[in-house]
C-alpha positions in Angstrom: -0.1 -0.2 0.2 1.2 3.5 -0.8 -0.1 6.6 0.3 1.2 10.0 -1.1 0.6 13.3 -0.7 2.3 16.1 -2.9 5.8 14.9 -2.4 5.4 12.7 0.5 5.1 9.0 0.5 4.3 6.4 3.3 4.7 2.7 2.3 3.1 -0.1 4.1 4.1 -3.9 3.2 6.2 -7.1 3.0 10.3 -6.4 3.6 11.0 -7.5 -0.1 8.1 -5.4 -1.6 8.8 -2.3 0.9 12.8 -2.7 -0.6 11.7 -3.0 -4.4 9.4 0.1 -4.1 12.3 2.3 -2.4 14.8 1.6 -5.0 12.5 2.3 -8.1 11.6 5.4 -6.5 15.3 6.1 -6.1 16.1 5.6 -9.6 13.7 8.4 -10.8 13.6 10.9 -7.8 15.8 12.3 -5.3 15.1 11.1 -1.8 16.2 13.2 0.9 15.1 11.4 4.1 13.9 7.4 4.5 12.0 7.0 8.1 11.1 3.4 9.3 8.5 2.7 12.0 8.4 6.3 13.3 7.8 9.4 11.1 5.4 12.4 10.6 3.4 12.6 7.7 0.9 15.7 6.8 1.6 17.1 10.3 0.4 13.7 12.1 3.3 11.4 14.1 3.0 7.7 13.4 4.5 5.0 15.9 4.7 1.8 14.9 5.1 -0.6 18.1 5.2 -4.2 18.8 1.2 -4.7 19.3 -0.3 -1.2 17.6 0.3 1.8 15.5 0.0 4.8 17.5 -0.7 8.1 15.6 -0.5 11.5 17.6 -0.9 15.2 16.9 1.3 16.4 20.4 3.5 18.5 17.8 1.0 20.8 16.2 -1.1 20.7 19.4 2.3 22.1 21.4 3.4 24.5 18.7 -0.3 26.2 19.4 1.1 29.1 22.1 -0.5 31.9 23.5 -0.4 35.2 21.4 1.5 37.7 23.5 1.3 41.7 23.2 -2.4 41.5 21.8 -3.2 45.2 21.7 -6.2 47.0 22.8 -8.6 48.1 20.1 -12.2 48.5 19.2 -14.1 45.7 17.8 -14.7 47.0 14.3 -10.7 48.3 14.0 -8.7 46.4 11.5 -6.2 44.3 11.8 -2.4 45.5 11.0 -0.6 43.7 8.3 1.5 41.9 10.9 -1.5 41.1 12.9 -3.3 39.7 9.6 -0.2 37.7 9.2 -0.5 36.0 12.9 -4.4 35.7 12.4 -3.9 34.0 9.5 -1.0 31.4 11.0 -3.0 30.3 14.3 -6.4 30.2 11.8 -4.5 27.7 9.9 -3.1 25.6 12.3 -6.4 25.0 14.6 -8.0 24.3 11.4 -5.5 22.0 10.3 -5.4 20.1 13.2 -9.7 20.1 13.7 -9.8 18.5 10.0 -7.9 15.7 11.2 -9.3 14.0 14.5 -6.9 11.5 16.1 -7.3 9.4 18.8 -4.3 9.4 21.8 -3.2 6.8 23.7 -5.8 8.5 26.4 -8.5 8.2 24.1 -7.8 4.3 23.5 -8.5 3.9 27.4 -11.5 5.7 27.6 -13.1 3.3 24.6 -12.0 0.7 26.5 -13.8 1.7 29.3 -17.2 2.4 26.8 -16.7 -1.1 25.7 -16.7 -2.6 29.5 -19.9 -0.3 29.9 -21.3 -2.2 26.9 -19.8 -5.7 27.0 -19.5 -6.1 31.2 -21.5 -4.2 33.1 -24.9 -3.6 31.2 -25.1 -7.6 30.6 -24.2 -7.8 34.3 -27.4 -6.1 35.7 -29.2 -7.7 32.6 -28.3 -10.6 34.3 -29.8 -9.9 37.6 -32.9 -8.4 36.2 -33.5 -12.1 35.0 -32.2 -13.6 38.4 -34.6 -11.2 40.4 -37.5 -12.1 38.3 -37.6 -16.3 37.9 -41.0 -16.2 37.5 -41.5 -13.8 34.2 -42.3 -15.7 30.9 -40.1 -14.1 28.4 -43.3 -14.4 25.9 -44.7 -11.8 27.9 -43.7 -8.2 27.9 -41.8 -7.2 30.6 -44.5 -4.1 31.1 -46.8 -6.5 31.2 -45.5 -8.7 33.7 -45.0 -6.1 35.8 -48.6 -4.8 35.9 -49.8 -8.3 36.7 -47.5 -7.2 39.8 -49.7 -4.4 40.3 -46.9 -1.8 39.0 -48.5 1.3 38.0 -46.9 1.2 34.9 -48.5 4.7 33.9 -46.0 6.6 36.3 -43.2 3.8 35.0 -43.3 5.1 31.5 -43.4 8.7 32.4 -39.8 8.3 33.3 -38.4 6.6 30.0 -37.2 8.3 26.9 -38.9 6.8 23.8 -36.2 4.9 22.6 -36.2 2.9 25.8 -40.3 2.8 25.7 -40.3 1.3 22.4 -37.1 -1.0 23.3 -39.2 -2.4 26.0 -42.6 -3.0 23.9 -40.7 -5.1 21.5 -41.7 -8.4 20.6 -40.7 -10.7 21.6 -38.8 -9.3 24.5 -34.9 -8.7 24.0 -33.5 -7.6 27.0 -29.7 -7.6 25.8 -31.0 -4.6 23.7 -32.0 -2.5 27.2 -29.6 -0.3 28.6 -28.2 0.7 31.8 -30.8 3.1 33.1 -33.7 1.0 31.9 -32.3 -2.1 33.7 -31.6 -0.5 36.9 -35.1 1.6 36.9 -37.1 -2.2 36.5 -35.1 -3.3 38.9 -36.2 -0.7 41.2 -39.6 -1.3 40.0 -39.3 -5.2 40.8 -41.6 -6.6 43.7 -40.2 -9.3 46.2 -36.5 -9.8 45.5 -35.2 -6.3 45.7 -36.0 -3.1 47.7 -38.2 -1.0 46.4 -37.7 2.4 44.3 -38.0 4.5 47.1 -36.4 2.6 49.6 -32.6 3.8 50.8 -31.0 0.7 50.0 -30.4 2.0 46.5 -28.2 4.9 47.7 -24.8 3.9 46.7 -23.4 4.9 50.4 -26.1 3.0 52.5 -24.3 -0.2 52.4 -26.7 -2.3 52.0 -26.2 -5.2 49.6 -27.2 -5.8 46.5 -29.1 -2.9 46.0 -25.9 -0.1 46.7 -23.4 -2.4 44.7 -26.1 -2.3 41.6 -26.3 1.6 42.1 -22.4 1.8 42.3 -22.3 -0.2 39.1 -24.7 2.1 37.4 -22.4 5.2 38.6 -19.4 3.9 36.7 -21.5 4.9 33.8 -22.2 8.4 34.5 -18.6 8.9 36.1 -17.6 7.5 32.3 -20.2 9.4 30.4 -20.1 13.0 32.3 -16.5 13.4 33.4 -13.3 14.0 31.4 -11.2 11.0 32.7 -7.2 12.3 31.8 -6.6 8.0 32.1 -2.8 6.8 31.8 -2.0 3.2 31.8 -1.9 2.7 35.7 -5.1 4.3 36.5 -6.7 2.4 33.6 -5.9 -0.7 35.1 -6.7 0.6 38.7 -9.9 1.3 37.4 -10.5 -2.2 35.9 -9.6 -4.0 38.9 -11.8 -1.8 40.9 -14.9 -2.9 38.3 -13.4 -6.4 38.9 -14.0 -6.5 42.4 -17.3 -4.5 42.9 -18.8 -6.7 39.9 -17.7 -10.0 41.7 -19.3 -8.8 45.2 -22.6 -7.8 42.8 -22.7 -11.0 41.7 -22.3 -13.1 45.0 -24.6 -10.3 47.0 -27.6 -11.2 44.1 -26.7 -14.6 43.9 -27.1 -15.3 47.3 -30.9 -13.6 47.7 -32.3 -15.4 44.7 -32.4 -18.8 46.2 -33.2 -20.7 42.7 -29.2 -19.5 41.7 -26.8 -22.1 42.5 -23.4 -21.4 43.8 -22.1 -23.5 40.7 -24.2 -20.4 38.4 -22.8 -18.0 40.7 -18.8 -18.8 40.2 -19.4 -19.6 36.2 -21.1 -15.9 36.0 -18.3 -14.6 37.9 -15.2 -16.5 35.7 -17.4 -15.5 32.3 -17.7 -11.5 33.2 -14.0 -12.0 34.3 -12.7 -13.1 31.1 -14.4 -10.8 29.3 -13.1 -7.8 31.0 -9.7 -9.3 30.8 -10.3 -9.3 27.0 -11.5 -5.8 26.6 -8.2 -4.7 28.9 -5.6 -6.2 26.6 -7.2 -6.6 23.4 -6.5 -4.1 20.2 -8.9 -1.4 19.5 -10.6 -1.8 16.2 -11.2 1.1 13.7 -15.3 0.3 13.7 -15.0 0.9 17.2 -13.1 4.0 17.0 -15.7 5.3 14.6 -18.5 4.3 17.4 -16.6 6.1 20.1 -16.0 9.0 17.7 -20.0 9.6 16.8 -20.9 8.6 21.0 -18.6 11.6 22.0 -20.2 13.9 19.6 -23.6 13.5 20.2 -22.8 13.9 24.1 -21.1 17.2 23.2 -24.1 18.1 21.3 -26.0 17.5 24.5 -23.8 19.1 27.0 -23.6 22.2 24.3 -27.5 22.7 24.6 -27.8 22.3 28.2 -24.7 24.6 29.1 -25.5 27.6 26.8 -29.4 26.5 25.4 -30.9 26.2 28.6 -29.7 29.4 30.3 -30.7 31.3 26.9 -34.0 29.6 27.2 -34.5 30.7 30.4 -33.9 34.4 29.6 -35.8 34.2 26.6 -39.0 32.8 28.6 -38.6 35.2 31.5 -38.6 38.3 29.5 -42.2 36.5 27.4 -43.5 36.1 31.1 -43.8 39.4 31.9 -46.5 42.1 31.3 -47.4 45.9 31.1 -50.5 46.6 33.3 -50.8 50.1 31.7 -49.5 50.0 28.4 -52.7 51.3 26.6 -53.3 53.9 29.2 -50.2 55.1 30.3 -48.0 56.0 27.3 -44.3 55.3 27.6 -45.4 53.0 31.0 -41.9 50.5 30.7 -42.3 48.7 33.8 -42.6 45.2 33.2 -44.7 42.5 35.8 -43.9 39.1 36.4 -46.4 37.5 35.8 -45.9 35.2 38.8 -46.4 38.4 41.1 -50.4 38.9 40.0 -51.2 35.1 39.4 -54.4 33.8 41.1 -55.2 30.2 40.7 -57.8 29.8 38.2 -60.7 27.1 38.2 -60.2 24.0 35.6 -62.5 21.0 35.0 -62.1 17.9 33.2 -64.3 17.2 30.1 -65.7 14.0 30.9 -65.6 14.2 34.5 -67.4 16.3 36.9 -64.4 17.0 39.1 -62.2 20.1 39.5 -58.3 19.4 38.4 -56.0 21.4 40.9 -53.0 23.9 39.0 -50.5 21.7 40.8 -52.1 18.5 38.7 -52.1 20.0 35.3 -49.1 17.7 34.0 -49.9 14.7 35.9 -53.9 14.6 34.6 -52.6 13.7 31.0 -50.0 10.9 32.0 -50.1 7.4 31.0 -50.1 7.7 27.8 -48.0 5.6 25.1 -47.2 8.2 23.1 -46.6 11.3 24.2 -49.1 13.6 26.6 -51.5 16.4 24.5 -53.2 18.7 26.9 -56.0 20.7 25.5 -56.3 23.7 27.6 -59.9 25.8 26.5 -61.4 28.7 27.6 -63.6 32.4 26.6 -61.5 35.1 25.7 -59.8 36.6 29.0 -59.9 33.6 31.1 -56.5 33.4 31.4 -55.6 31.0 28.9 -52.2 32.8 28.1 -51.4 33.7 31.9 -52.0 30.4 33.5 -49.3 28.9 30.6 -47.2 31.7 31.1 -47.0 31.0 34.6 -46.2 27.3 33.5 -43.1 28.7 31.5 -41.9 30.8 34.4 -41.9 28.0 37.2 -39.9 26.0 34.9 -37.7 29.0 34.2 -36.8 29.8 37.6 -37.1 26.4 39.0 -40.3 26.6 41.1 -41.8 23.5 42.1 -45.5 24.5 42.6 -46.7 22.2 39.7 -46.0 18.5 40.0 -43.5 17.0 37.2 -42.7 20.0 35.9 -39.0 20.4 37.1 -38.7 17.1 35.4 -38.3 18.5 31.8 -35.4 18.8 30.5 -36.6 21.4 27.6 -39.4 23.8 27.7 -40.7 25.8 24.5 -42.8 28.1 24.5 -45.1 30.1 21.0 -47.9 31.8 20.0 -49.3 30.8 17.3 -50.1 33.8 16.7 -46.4 34.3 15.6 -44.7 33.4 12.0 -42.9 30.5 13.0 -43.2 27.6 10.1 -41.2 24.5 11.9 -40.2 23.2 14.7 -36.6 23.7 13.9 -37.2 27.5 13.8 -38.9 27.5 17.0 -35.7 25.6 18.7 -33.2 28.2 16.6 -35.0 31.5 18.9 -35.8 29.6 21.7 -31.9 28.4 22.1 -29.9 30.9 20.5 -27.9 31.1 17.1 -24.9 29.6 18.6 -26.5 26.6 19.5 -28.5 26.1 16.5 -25.8 26.9 14.2 -23.7 24.1 15.9 -26.0 21.4 14.1 -26.5 20.5 11.1 -29.9 20.6 9.2 -32.6 18.6 11.2 -29.8 17.3 13.9 -31.0 19.9 16.5 -34.7 18.9 16.4 -33.3 15.0 16.9 -31.2 15.5 19.9 -34.1 17.5 21.7 -36.4 15.0 20.8 -33.8 12.4 23.0 -34.9 14.9 26.1 -38.0 15.2 28.0 -39.3 18.5 26.7 -42.7 20.4 27.4 -43.9 22.2 24.1 -46.8 25.2 24.9 -48.5 26.1 21.7 -51.0 29.7 22.5 -53.8 30.6 20.8 -55.1 28.0 18.3 -57.7 29.9 17.3 -55.1 32.5 16.3 -53.3 29.9 13.9 -52.1 31.3 10.8 -50.7 29.8 7.7 -47.1 30.1 8.5 -47.6 28.9 12.2 -49.6 25.6 11.0 -46.7 24.4 9.7 -45.3 24.2 13.4 -48.4 23.5 14.8 -48.8 20.1 12.8 -45.1 19.1 12.9 -45.5 19.1 17.1 -48.7 16.7 16.7 -46.8 14.3 14.2 -44.0 14.2 16.8 -46.2 13.9 19.9 -47.8 10.8 18.5 -44.2 9.3 17.9 -42.2 10.2 21.3 -43.7 9.8 24.9 -41.5 12.3 26.1 -42.9 15.1 24.5 -45.6 16.8 26.4 -47.6 19.3 24.3 -49.9 21.9 26.1 -52.4 23.6 23.6 -54.6 26.7 24.4 -57.6 27.9 22.3 -60.9 29.8 22.7 -64.2 27.0 22.2 -65.5 28.6 19.0 -62.2 26.9 17.3 -62.4 23.6 19.5 -64.5 22.0 16.8 -61.7 22.7 14.3 -59.0 21.2 16.6 -61.0 18.3 17.7 -61.2 17.3 13.8 -57.4 17.6 13.5 -56.5 16.1 16.9 -58.8 13.2 16.0 -57.8 12.5 12.1 -53.7 11.9 14.0 -55.7 9.5 16.8 -53.9 11.4 19.4 -54.7 10.5 23.4 -56.0 13.8 24.6 -57.1 15.3 28.0 -59.5 18.4 27.4 -59.5 20.8 30.4 -61.5 24.0 30.7 -60.9 27.0 32.1 -64.0 28.2 34.5 -62.3 31.1 35.4 -61.2 32.7 38.8 -63.6 31.5 41.4 -65.8 33.9 43.4 -63.4 33.1 46.5 -59.9 34.1 44.9 -61.5 37.6 42.9 -60.4 39.4 45.5 -57.3 38.1 46.2 -56.2 38.5 42.1 -57.7 42.2 42.3 -55.8 42.9 45.4 -52.7 41.5 43.7 -53.3 43.6 40.4 -54.2 46.6 42.4 -50.5 46.5 44.3 -48.6 45.7 41.3 -50.3 49.0 39.9 -48.2 52.7 39.9 -48.5 54.5 43.0 -48.1 58.1 41.2 -51.2 57.5 39.4 -53.2 61.0 39.0 -56.6 59.7 40.7 -55.6 56.8 43.8 -58.6 55.2 45.2 -59.0 53.0 47.9 -58.5 49.3 47.4 -61.4 48.5 50.3 -63.6 50.6 48.2 -62.5 48.5 44.6 -63.1 45.0 47.0 -66.4 46.5 48.4 -67.6 46.8 44.6 -66.8 43.5 43.7 -68.8 42.1 46.4 -71.7 44.3 45.5 -71.9 43.3 42.0 -70.8 39.7 42.7 -74.1 38.1 41.7 -75.1 40.3 38.7 -71.9 40.2 37.4 -70.5 36.8 38.6 -69.9 35.1 35.0 -68.0 38.6 33.7 -65.8 39.1 37.3 -64.5 35.4 36.6 -62.4 36.4 33.7 -58.9 37.5 34.6 -58.7 40.2 32.0 -61.9 41.9 32.8 -61.0 41.9 36.8 -57.6 43.6 35.1 -59.8 46.0 33.1 -62.2 47.1 36.3 -59.1 47.6 38.5 -57.6 50.1 36.1 -60.8 51.9 35.5 -61.1 52.1 39.3 -57.8 54.0 39.9 -58.3 56.3 37.3 -62.2 56.9 37.0 -63.8 55.2 39.9 -67.0 56.8 39.1 -67.5 55.4 36.0 -67.2 52.2 37.1 -70.5 52.1 39.1 -72.2 52.4 35.5 -71.2 48.9 34.0 -73.5 46.2 33.8 -71.8 44.1 31.1 -68.4 43.3 29.7 -69.5 45.8 26.7 -69.8 48.5 28.7 -66.9 47.8 30.8 -64.8 47.6 27.2 -66.5 51.0 26.6 -65.6 53.1 29.7 -61.8 51.6 29.3 -62.4 53.0 25.8 -63.4 56.0 26.7 -60.4 56.4 29.1 -58.0 55.4 26.3 -59.2 58.3 24.1 -59.2 60.7 27.4 -55.3 60.2 28.0 -54.6 59.9 24.2 -56.1 63.4 23.9 -53.9 64.5 26.7 -50.8 63.1 25.4 -51.2 65.1 22.0 -52.3 68.4 23.6 -48.6 67.9 25.2 -47.1 66.8 21.8 -45.3 69.5 19.8 -46.9 68.0 16.5 -50.2 68.7 17.5 -50.1 71.1 20.8 -51.8 74.0 18.5 -54.9 72.2 17.6 -58.4 72.8 19.2 -59.9 69.6 21.2 -62.6 69.6 18.9 -60.0 69.4 16.1 -58.1 66.6 17.6 -60.9 64.8 18.7 -62.2 64.6 14.6 -58.9 63.1 13.6 -59.0 60.5 16.2 -62.4 59.5 15.1 -61.1 58.9 11.9 -58.4 57.0 12.7 -60.6 54.9 15.1 -63.0 54.5 11.8 -60.3 52.8 9.9 -58.4 51.2 12.7 -61.8 49.3 14.1 -63.0 48.5 10.3 -59.3 46.6 10.2 -60.6 44.8 13.7 -63.6 43.1 11.6 -61.3 42.3 8.1 -59.2 40.5 11.1 -61.5 38.7 12.7 -63.2 37.6 9.4 -59.3 36.3 8.6 -58.9 35.1 11.9 -55.8 37.3 12.7 -55.6 39.3 15.5 -51.8 40.8 14.4 -51.9 43.9 12.1 -50.5 43.2 8.7 -47.8 45.6 7.8 -49.4 46.6 4.6 -52.4 47.6 7.0 -50.0 49.4 9.2 -48.4 51.1 6.4 -51.8 52.6 5.3 -52.6 54.1 9.0 -49.1 55.8 8.9 -50.0 57.5 5.7 -53.5 58.6 7.3 -51.7 60.2 10.3 -49.5 61.7 7.9 -52.2 63.4 5.9 -54.4 64.5 9.1 -50.9 65.3 10.8 -51.2 63.3 14.0 -48.4 61.1 15.5 -48.7 57.4 14.4 -46.7 56.5 17.0 -49.1 58.1 19.6 -52.5 56.7 17.9 -51.2 53.1 17.4 -49.5 53.2 21.3 -52.9 54.2 22.6 -55.1 50.9 21.1 -52.2 48.7 19.6 -49.7 46.8 21.5 -46.1 46.2 19.9 -45.1 42.7 20.2 -41.3 41.7 19.6 -41.1 38.3 19.0 -38.4 35.6 17.8 -36.8 38.8 15.9 -40.0 39.8 14.5 -41.8 43.3 15.2 -45.5 44.3 14.9 -48.4 45.6 16.3 -51.5 43.3 17.4 -55.0 44.1 19.2 -54.1 43.5 23.1 -56.6 41.2 23.2 -59.4 39.2 21.1 -62.4 40.3 23.4 -60.8 44.1 23.2 -61.0 43.5 19.1 -64.4 42.2 19.1 -65.2 45.2 20.8 -63.9 47.5 18.2 -65.2 45.5 15.6 -68.6 46.5 17.6 -67.9 49.8 17.5 -67.0 49.8 13.8 -70.8 48.5 13.0 -72.5 50.8 15.9 -70.9 53.7 13.9 -71.8 52.5 10.7 -75.3 51.8 11.2 -76.1 55.3 13.2 -73.8 57.5 10.8 -76.4 59.8 8.6 -75.0 59.2 4.7 -73.8 63.0 5.1 -71.6 61.9 7.5 -70.8 58.7 6.1 -69.2 60.7 2.8 -67.6 63.7 4.7 -65.3 61.1 6.8 -64.5 59.3 4.0 -63.5 62.5 1.8 -61.7 63.7 4.8 -59.4 61.0 4.6 -58.1 61.8 0.7 -56.3 65.1 -0.3 -59.1 66.1 -2.4 -59.6 70.3 -2.2 -61.9 71.2 0.1 -64.2 72.9 -2.3 -64.4 70.1 -4.6 -65.2 67.8 -1.6 -68.1 70.2 -0.5 -69.9 69.9 -4.4 -69.5 66.3 -3.6 -71.5 65.8 -0.1 -74.1 68.0 -2.1 -74.8 65.4 -4.3 -75.0 63.3 -1.7 -77.7 64.9 0.2 -79.8 65.0 -2.7 -79.6 61.3 -3.4 -82.1 60.0 -1.6 -81.8 55.9 -2.1 -78.7 56.3 0.1 -79.5 55.0 3.3 -78.0 53.9 6.5 -76.1 50.4 6.5 -77.2 47.7 8.7 -75.7 44.7 10.5 -76.2 42.8 8.2 -74.8 44.6 5.3 -71.5 45.3 7.2 -70.9 41.7 7.5 -72.2 40.8 3.6 -69.1 43.9 2.8 -66.7 41.8 5.2 -67.7 38.4 2.6 -67.5 40.4 -0.4 -71.6 41.0 -0.9 -73.0 37.8 0.5 -73.7 36.5 4.0 -71.6 33.4 5.1 -72.9 30.0 5.8 -72.2 30.2 9.5 -71.8 32.9 11.4 -70.5 31.0 15.0 -67.0 33.2 14.3 -68.9 36.1 14.8 -71.3 35.4 18.0 -68.9 37.1 20.3 -68.9 40.2 17.9 -72.4 40.1 17.4 -72.5 40.3 21.5 -70.6 42.7 22.0 -72.5 44.8 19.3 -75.8 44.4 20.6 -74.2 46.1 23.9 -72.5 48.9 22.3 -76.0 49.9 20.9 -76.9 50.6 24.4 -74.0 53.2 25.0 -73.5 56.1 23.6 -75.7 59.4 23.2 -77.0 58.3 19.5 -79.5 55.7 19.9 -80.0 52.8 17.9 -83.2 51.6 16.3 -85.3 48.6 17.9 -85.2 47.0 14.3 -81.1 47.4 13.9 -81.1 45.5 17.5 -83.8 43.1 16.4 -82.0 42.3 13.3 -78.5 41.8 15.6 -80.6 39.5 18.0 -81.3 37.4 14.4 -78.1 37.0 13.3 -77.1 35.9 16.5 -79.7 33.3 15.8 -77.4 32.1 12.9 -74.3 32.3 15.0 -75.4 29.2 17.2 -77.7 30.9 19.8 -80.5 28.8 18.4 -83.0 28.3 21.7 -83.7 29.5 25.1 -80.9 28.1 27.2 -78.3 29.6 24.5 -79.6 32.8 25.2 -79.6 32.1 28.6 -75.7 31.5 29.1 -74.7 34.5 27.2 -77.6 36.8 28.8 -74.8 38.3 31.1 -73.1 39.8 28.4 -75.9 41.4 26.4 -77.3 44.9 27.5 -80.6 43.7 28.1 -83.5 46.9 27.9 -87.2 46.0 27.9 -87.9 45.8 24.1 -84.8 43.5 23.9 -85.9 41.0 26.6 -89.2 41.0 25.2 -88.4 39.9 21.9 -86.3 37.2 23.4 -88.8 35.9 25.7 -91.0 35.9 23.3 -89.3 34.2 20.8 -88.6 31.0 22.9 -90.5 29.5 25.5 -89.1 31.1 29.0 -90.6 28.4 31.2 -91.9 25.1 30.6 -91.6 22.2 33.0 -88.2 21.5 32.1 -87.3 24.7 33.4 -84.6 24.9 36.0 -83.4 28.2 37.4 -79.5 28.3 38.8 -76.8 30.7 40.0 -75.7 30.9 36.0 -78.9 31.8 35.0 -80.2 33.7 37.7 -79.9 37.2 36.7 -81.3 36.5 33.2 -84.6 35.0 34.5 -84.8 38.1 36.2 -84.6 40.4 33.6 -86.2 38.1 31.1 -89.4 37.6 33.5 -89.3 41.5 34.4 -89.4 42.4 30.4 -92.6 39.9 29.7 -96.2 41.0 30.3 -98.3 38.3 32.1 -99.8 35.8 31.2 -97.4 33.2 30.1 -99.3 30.1 28.4 -100.0 27.3 29.9 -99.1 28.4 33.3 -101.1 26.1 35.4 -99.3 23.4 34.2 -95.7 24.7 34.4 -93.9 23.6 37.9 -90.3 24.9 37.7 -87.0 23.9 39.7 -84.8 26.6 41.5 -81.6 25.5 42.4 -79.3 28.0 43.8 -75.7 27.6 45.6 -75.0 31.3 45.4 -77.2 33.7 44.6 -79.4 34.4 47.4 -79.4 38.3 47.2 -82.4 39.4 45.8 -84.2 36.1 46.0 -87.3 38.3 46.3 -87.4 40.2 43.3 -87.2 36.8 41.6 -90.5 35.4 43.5 -91.9 39.0 42.6 -91.9 38.3 38.9 -92.9 34.4 38.9 -95.7 35.2 41.0 -96.9 37.8 38.8 -96.7 35.4 36.0 -98.8 32.9 38.3 -95.4 30.1 38.1 -94.4 28.5 41.0 -92.1 25.9 41.8 -92.0 22.1 42.4 -89.1 22.5 44.6 -86.7 24.9 45.7 -83.0 24.1 46.4 -80.5 26.6 48.5 -77.5 25.0 49.1 -75.4 28.3 50.5 -72.7 28.7 53.5 -74.5 31.7 55.3 -72.4 34.1 57.0 -72.5 37.5 58.4 -71.9 39.2 55.3 -75.1 37.8 53.7 -78.0 35.8 54.8 -81.9 35.5 54.0 -83.8 38.8 55.0 -87.2 38.7 55.8 -88.2 39.4 52.6 -86.4 36.5 50.9 -87.9 34.2 53.7 -91.7 35.3 53.2 -91.3 34.9 49.1 -90.1 31.5 49.8 -93.0 30.6 51.9 -95.3 32.2 49.4 -93.8 30.6 46.4 -93.9 27.2 48.4 -97.6 27.5 49.6 -98.8 27.7 45.9 -96.2 25.2 44.4 
């Protein structure tokens, strides 16, 4: 064999062949130097000994010395000619060495240690598993065997890596393929021979045999895998003898407690393992073994890189994303960021299909036990606290808090909002672990490395899924089906649940459905207190906290469903700080948004009056310009709802910027008042602060369109253009003379969004229509009854097709007498199946009050009243039932009475009156 490199030759062969080749070379070439058995070729030192060939690069390594006298320079200064020469020299040396990996003597000892793990210690532990379970039929899967011995298989599976579980579930079972970690875990779960999994005997320092000896054998694997051992020949041989002693003691100890294992079998095992140990110690290392070691070493280094550099970067990213700015829309420039953990208050969770509450601490455990990855679907209406809850989980993981069971067992946690434009898992990992970690892996390798770790992925906002993020969502779902180490939490609003369920069912995933009920009544004061105390204390008007809590108690029953929404409690607290008198006007969620909306406008006007570019304008002029901007922004909110897109596209923001330039107002002030600027994964964009607020803005736009006169409509549109004023007046004159131009209708607005035709389903617009109906009752311009009825009919088409559906949302509908009368007449308000509960208590009062007696077939009607909380105002319900001559079959009042609330005389007399006639 002849190897050539430029003018160097390396020859290997028989003595005769080598001599012949040397003579032929000398006859045609000038040979300056000939070396035998010890020489350098291409920077590599090669030495032939009696038993092996040794390859070293120590000369090149030693030639890389520390560079002295480095001048102090700015990062962007150019290198001098001499510095550039030194830089190229050292870069070349390092590149030369790293392109030629060579194993030295120390590496060879390490490789032998790895072989001892694979060929001695692992088979030894496998033998202990077989000895310790003599009744195991090897035709039966080991997991089935353990389950028959009453071992909790679901908890055991949670501790396994994906590859371990796949190997364990193969049929027929192949113990020889089970790794050291898996074997030791199974040994701890074997009942009978060995101590239980939580017994102190498994501690390596316990001195209790054989468990402590088995743990010591396992610890050898940890030492070799995780410590950089610079072994010389003496150290290696000492280690061999240490392993030999531990191995022999363990064989004797385990054999002793296994009564079916004879001494002859123990002695034979000791001899066989000693023979194998000696073979590994003395044998040469094959090229194949070198290559396997190189791959194992490289993968271990990659995992170390993720843990040492990626995880700290990840935790920093998560901590930045788990803060909130309480007053970002009200107080412009308020840069304070509040950690979500400081205000988080426990939210009530229920599991679908089970009539029981799920505690926050059990949110991970509730999904355990799946053969595939765990998948948790977290659903709740807008503002219920879905995002806050998952941010609490990410914050706890990033800061190593242990309030949630099983959370600390995850090596990695990734969080993404599905409104963002991230299309693959690899892209999410790049932004989450940092560019330095990402570029250290080839395409796809980072995902593979992460899949070997126990990982939690949180995908927030399926209802805001876009074309880009759907790629990420589908990728993670496909991985969740294959890897049991991957747990996925997805949040969504109920209106997107049907679509999501169809998606999940098509992939046959094992899903746990959790529903956010909201903040419990007995936790709302705690939440408001935390939030109130987190707000700046230098606000212009700071009201007493006690007064706010008293208002919350006073409205607890009438607005219980509104106050269970965390977002609404935040808005209430902010409104109380600045406009406490306006709080008393609130009876629905839309009215809360309306008062916040007016507060935002008021603060915006104050800022514009101080802004150098607008301070000379009259307040009425500023208000006019703000209204023009709001018309355009609120119309975009409608378009966003149609397209299921809460983020503002760049083209729309540019259009709003151009509008502000024409109006002569700063876009930063107007956009900052109603939108939130988000910087996520190196991408900045504007978004509506909350989908509920976006729906309110859409309702505001509809109200403006259906109440605006034709002259106002055209005047508003023309003011956005550059048409000269005198031409605008002529155009407006022609509008006034055209009688065919009429006000818009709600149906017309929805049809315009869809190109002139009403969509088959209006379900996605249900919340928008509810907000719109309530907004019709605020402001100075009165909305005709016909328009309200039209909106109610559209609500029917959105899915509110019966009395029960309307009752569920009545708390959110501003219900004057005319609207309530229409609902009551449209549906059979009272029948023999009617059950008045806490959730429908206020709705029935409103509807019965607006309905003229008598109800049809009233003599046959017997209803049920089942109340657990709504005691206050019971006499009002009684009065209306008596007025309609409707009597209950049964009254159930299950309530914890205290000094704050009790049945008064009127309530008691009301119950007596009802029961006497019922």
